[in-house]
C-alpha positions as CSV (number, residue, x, y, z in Angstrom):
1,M,0.0,0.0,0.0
2,T,1.3,3.4,-0.9
3,D,0.3,7.0,-0.3
4,N,-2.1,7.0,-3.3
5,H,-4.9,5.6,-1.1
6,D,-5.9,2.6,-3.2
7,K,-9.3,1.5,-1.8
8,L,-7.9,-1.7,-0.3
9,L,-10.1,-1.6,2.8
10,T,-13.6,-1.0,1.4
11,D,-14.9,-4.1,3.1
12,K,-13.3,-3.4,6.5
13,I,-15.0,-2.3,9.7
14,A,-12.7,-0.6,12.1
15,L,-13.0,0.9,15.6
16,V,-10.4,3.5,16.5
17,A,-10.8,4.1,20.3
18,G,-9.3,7.4,21.2
19,A,-9.5,9.2,17.8
20,T,-10.2,12.8,18.8
21,R,-6.8,14.1,17.8
22,G,-3.1,13.1,17.2
23,A,-2.2,9.6,16.1
24,G,-5.7,8.2,16.7
25,R,-7.3,10.8,14.4
26,A,-4.7,10.3,11.7
27,I,-5.1,6.5,11.8
28,A,-8.8,6.8,11.5
29,V,-8.5,9.2,8.5
30,E,-6.0,7.0,6.7
31,L,-8.2,3.9,7.2
32,G,-11.0,5.9,5.7
33,A,-8.8,7.0,2.8
34,A,-8.3,3.3,2.1
35,G,-12.1,2.9,2.0
36,A,-12.9,1.5,5.5
37,T,-15.9,2.2,7.6
38,V,-14.4,3.7,10.8
39,Y,-16.1,4.1,14.2
40,V,-14.3,6.8,16.0
41,T,-14.5,7.4,19.7
42,G,-13.4,9.9,22.3
43,R,-14.6,12.1,25.1
44,T,-14.4,15.6,23.5
45,T,-17.5,16.6,21.5
46,R,-18.8,19.9,20.1
47,E,-20.8,20.2,23.2
48,K,-18.3,19.2,25.9
49,A,-14.5,18.9,26.3
50,S,-12.9,16.1,28.2
51,E,-10.4,16.6,31.1
52,V,-7.7,17.1,28.5
53,G,-9.2,20.6,28.2
54,R,-8.8,21.1,24.5
55,H,-11.9,22.4,22.6
56,T,-10.2,22.6,19.2
57,E,-10.6,19.0,18.1
58,T,-13.7,16.9,18.4
59,I,-14.8,13.4,17.7
60,E,-17.4,14.6,15.3
61,E,-14.8,16.5,13.3
62,T,-12.7,13.3,13.1
63,A,-15.6,11.4,11.7
64,E,-16.2,14.1,9.1
65,L,-12.5,13.9,8.1
66,V,-12.8,10.1,7.7
67,T,-15.7,10.5,5.3
68,R,-14.1,13.3,3.4
69,A,-11.0,11.1,2.9
70,G,-13.2,8.5,1.2
71,G,-14.4,6.2,3.9
72,E,-17.4,6.3,6.3
73,G,-16.7,8.0,9.6
74,I,-19.1,7.4,12.5
75,A,-18.6,9.3,15.7
76,V,-19.6,7.7,18.9
77,P,-18.7,9.8,22.0
78,T,-17.4,7.2,24.5
79,D,-15.6,7.2,27.8
80,H,-13.7,4.0,27.7
81,L,-13.5,3.8,31.4
82,Q,-17.3,3.3,31.5
83,V,-17.9,-0.4,30.7
84,E,-21.6,0.2,29.9
85,R,-20.7,2.9,27.4
86,V,-18.1,0.7,25.7
87,R,-20.6,-2.2,25.6
88,A,-23.2,0.1,24.0
89,L,-20.7,1.1,21.4
90,V,-19.8,-2.5,20.5
91,E,-23.5,-3.5,20.4
92,R,-24.1,-0.6,18.0
93,I,-21.3,-1.8,15.7
94,D,-22.7,-5.3,15.8
95,R,-26.2,-4.1,15.1
96,E,-25.2,-1.9,12.2
97,Q,-22.3,-3.9,10.7
98,G,-22.5,-7.4,12.2
99,R,-18.7,-7.6,12.4
100,L,-15.5,-5.9,13.5
101,D,-12.3,-6.4,11.6
102,V,-9.9,-3.9,13.2
103,L,-9.6,-2.5,16.8
104,V,-7.1,0.3,17.3
105,N,-6.6,1.0,21.0
106,D,-5.3,4.5,21.1
107,V,-7.0,5.8,24.2
108,W,-4.8,8.1,26.3
109,G,-5.2,11.7,27.5
110,G,-2.9,11.4,30.4
111,N,-0.2,14.0,29.5
112,K,-1.6,16.5,31.9
113,F,-0.9,14.2,34.8
114,L,2.7,13.6,33.8
115,D,5.4,14.9,36.2
116,F,8.7,14.6,34.3
117,D,11.7,13.1,36.0
118,T,9.9,12.8,39.3
119,P,10.4,9.9,41.7
120,V,7.3,8.0,42.6
121,W,7.3,9.1,46.3
122,E,7.0,12.7,45.1
123,I,4.1,12.1,42.7
124,E,0.6,12.6,43.9
125,L,-0.9,9.1,44.0
126,E,-4.1,10.1,42.3
127,R,-2.3,11.7,39.4
128,G,-0.3,8.5,38.8
129,L,-3.3,6.2,39.1
130,R,-5.2,8.4,36.7
131,M,-2.5,7.8,34.1
132,L,-2.9,4.1,34.5
133,D,-6.6,4.3,34.2
134,L,-6.4,6.3,31.0
135,G,-3.5,4.3,29.4
136,V,-4.1,0.8,30.7
137,R,-7.5,0.2,32.1
138,T,-9.2,1.8,29.1
139,H,-7.4,-0.6,26.7
140,L,-8.3,-3.6,28.9
141,I,-12.0,-2.6,29.0
142,T,-12.2,-2.0,25.3
143,S,-10.5,-5.2,24.3
144,S,-12.5,-7.3,26.8
145,V,-15.8,-5.9,25.4
146,A,-14.9,-5.6,21.7
147,L,-12.9,-8.8,21.1
148,P,-16.0,-11.2,21.1
149,L,-17.2,-9.3,18.1
150,L,-13.8,-9.1,16.4
151,V,-13.1,-12.9,16.8
152,R,-16.4,-13.8,15.3
153,R,-14.6,-13.9,11.9
154,P,-11.0,-15.0,11.3
155,G,-8.5,-12.3,10.3
156,G,-9.2,-9.8,13.0
157,L,-6.4,-7.3,14.0
158,V,-5.8,-5.4,17.2
159,V,-3.4,-2.4,17.1
160,E,-2.2,-1.2,20.5
161,V,-0.9,2.3,20.1
162,T,1.8,3.4,22.6
163,D,4.8,5.7,23.0
164,G,8.1,4.0,22.5
165,T,9.3,0.6,21.1
166,A,9.9,-2.5,23.2
167,E,13.6,-1.8,22.8
168,S,13.5,1.9,23.7
169,N,11.2,1.3,26.7
170,R,13.8,-0.9,28.4
171,T,15.2,2.4,29.5
172,P,13.2,4.0,32.3
173,R,10.7,6.6,31.0
174,E,9.6,10.0,32.4
175,N,8.2,8.6,35.6
176,L,7.1,5.3,37.0
177,Y,3.4,5.6,36.2
178,Y,4.1,6.8,32.6
179,D,6.5,4.0,32.1
180,L,3.9,1.5,33.2
181,A,1.2,3.1,31.0
182,K,3.4,3.0,27.9
183,N,4.9,-0.4,28.4
184,A,1.6,-2.1,29.1
185,P,0.2,-1.8,25.6
186,I,3.4,-3.5,24.2
187,R,2.8,-6.4,26.6
188,M,-0.9,-6.5,25.8
189,A,-0.2,-6.8,22.1
190,Y,2.3,-9.7,22.8
191,L,-0.3,-11.6,24.9
192,L,-3.2,-10.8,22.7
193,A,-1.4,-12.1,19.7
194,D,-0.9,-15.4,21.4
195,E,-4.6,-15.7,22.2
196,L,-5.8,-14.4,18.8
197,K,-3.8,-16.8,16.8
198,R,-6.1,-19.6,18.0
199,V,-8.9,-17.9,16.1
200,G,-7.0,-16.6,13.0
201,G,-6.4,-13.1,14.3
202,T,-3.4,-11.1,15.5
203,A,-2.2,-8.1,17.5
204,V,0.7,-5.7,17.3
205,A,1.9,-2.7,19.2
206,V,2.6,0.5,17.2
207,T,4.3,3.7,18.2
208,P,4.8,7.0,16.4
209,G,8.2,8.7,16.6
210,F,8.6,12.4,17.6
211,L,5.0,13.2,16.9
212,R,3.9,16.7,15.9
213,S,0.4,16.3,17.3
214,E,-1.8,19.3,17.8
215,E,-1.2,19.2,21.5
216,M,2.6,18.9,21.2
217,L,2.8,21.8,18.7
218,D,0.8,24.0,21.0
219,G,3.0,23.0,23.9
220,F,6.1,24.2,22.0
221,G,4.4,27.3,20.8
222,I,4.8,26.5,17.1
223,T,2.6,25.4,14.2
224,E,2.8,22.8,11.5
225,E,3.7,25.6,9.0
226,N,6.8,26.7,11.0
227,W,7.6,23.4,12.8
228,R,11.3,23.6,11.9
229,E,11.6,26.5,14.4
230,G,11.3,23.7,16.9
231,I,14.7,22.5,16.0
232,K,16.1,25.5,17.9
233,I,14.3,24.3,21.0
234,H,15.0,20.5,20.7
235,R,17.3,19.1,18.1
236,H,15.2,16.0,17.7
237,F,12.6,18.1,16.0
238,A,14.6,17.5,12.9
239,L,13.3,13.9,12.9
240,S,9.8,14.8,13.9
241,E,6.8,13.5,12.0
242,T,3.1,14.4,11.4
243,P,0.4,12.1,12.7
244,V,-0.3,11.2,9.0
245,Y,2.9,9.2,8.9
246,V,1.8,6.6,11.5
247,G,-1.7,6.7,10.1
248,R,-0.4,5.6,6.7
249,G,1.7,2.9,8.2
250,V,-1.2,1.4,10.2
251,A,-3.5,1.5,7.1
252,A,-0.8,-0.3,5.1
253,L,-0.5,-2.9,7.9
254,V,-4.2,-3.5,8.0
255,A,-4.2,-4.0,4.2
256,D,-1.3,-6.5,4.4
257,P,-2.7,-10.0,3.8
258,E,0.4,-11.4,5.5
259,R,0.4,-9.1,8.6
260,E,0.4,-12.2,10.9
261,R,4.1,-12.2,10.5
262,W,4.2,-9.2,12.8
263,A,2.1,-10.9,15.5
264,G,3.0,-9.8,19.0
265,Q,5.7,-7.4,17.8
266,S,6.4,-3.8,18.7
267,L,6.6,-1.7,15.5
268,S,7.4,2.0,14.9
269,S,6.1,4.4,12.3
270,G,9.6,4.4,10.8
271,Q,9.6,0.6,10.5
272,L,6.2,0.5,8.9
273,A,7.2,3.2,6.4
274,K,10.3,1.2,5.3
275,E,8.3,-2.0,5.1
276,Y,5.3,-0.6,3.1
277,G,6.9,2.2,1.2
278,V,4.8,5.0,2.8
279,T,6.1,8.5,3.5
280,D,5.1,11.4,5.6
281,V,3.3,14.3,4.0
282,D,6.6,15.9,2.9
283,G,7.9,12.7,1.3
284,S,10.3,11.9,4.0
285,R,10.7,8.7,6.2
286,P,11.7,9.8,9.7
287,D,13.0,7.0,12.0
288,M,13.2,8.6,15.4
289,W,13.4,5.4,17.3
290,G,16.1,4.0,15.0
291,Y,18.1,7.1,15.5
292,L,17.8,6.9,19.3
293,A,18.9,3.3,19.2
294,A,22.0,4.4,17.1
295,E,22.7,7.1,19.7
296,A,22.5,4.7,22.6
297,A,24.9,2.3,20.8
298,A,27.5,5.0,20.4
299,P,27.1,7.3,23.4
300,A,30.4,9.2,22.8
301,T,29.6,9.8,19.2
302,E,27.4,12.5,17.5
303,V,25.3,10.3,15.2
304,P,24.4,12.2,11.9
305,M,20.6,12.5,11.4
306,D,20.8,12.5,7.6
307,G,20.2,8.7,7.3
308,Y,17.1,8.8,9.6
309,R,14.8,11.1,7.6
């Protein structure tokens, strides 16, 4: 699958849980561009913002973008910590489609609770537990409720979206709770792949690289138009990527008839791009995690970035 958006997924029904913005939105849109019907969920609607506090992106807008891209976007406002809301969502998909082919678990929203480089005894317990609720419990609830529909037919795929690869996350992350929240989806994909292979399905974990999400751009005080100004703030901006990049990679993965070869693995947007020939919107192929691995392997050396974009 390439960036020309061949309609390879016209018969696929997908649920992207956590599609209000960022990687989740882009994955939903790129699945739509390939022809899929995509149910998109999140907590921020045109009437009410979630605790993330952003009013600028809504789940309804995501659905409209999916439809505009060539698929069918269906917005279902859902708090994935509320089991009955998730159950109602899955029952609706079953009633309207009778099947579910792809589940993308991208629910997060915990950045506001992240205390960088803070030991656990200095972190307010409720803040840490909220991150685990948002990044782990939501994924468990969604999988538990949605998988009975997904496994009804062989070939189902679960994509656990996280931050960091299995390799990179061996190094301690920003704090203990964040580390747990971002390592858990990698382990979930590994375990789900083992269970799903019994019914002809599979699961993988996927991470974007240095993601220029809406929230991140605002946090650095820059825009997509002048994002290169961010290099002055953080040199790794030179290897940053738009959410479209991981979206294209996941859409290509879904369309791959031999995707079972990735079962249980942790994949990055850079790996998917190389495998499937997709690019970011500017034609580049950033590989942030590959670059960080090269840096870690040569700590006393300044590794050139040229070969990683």
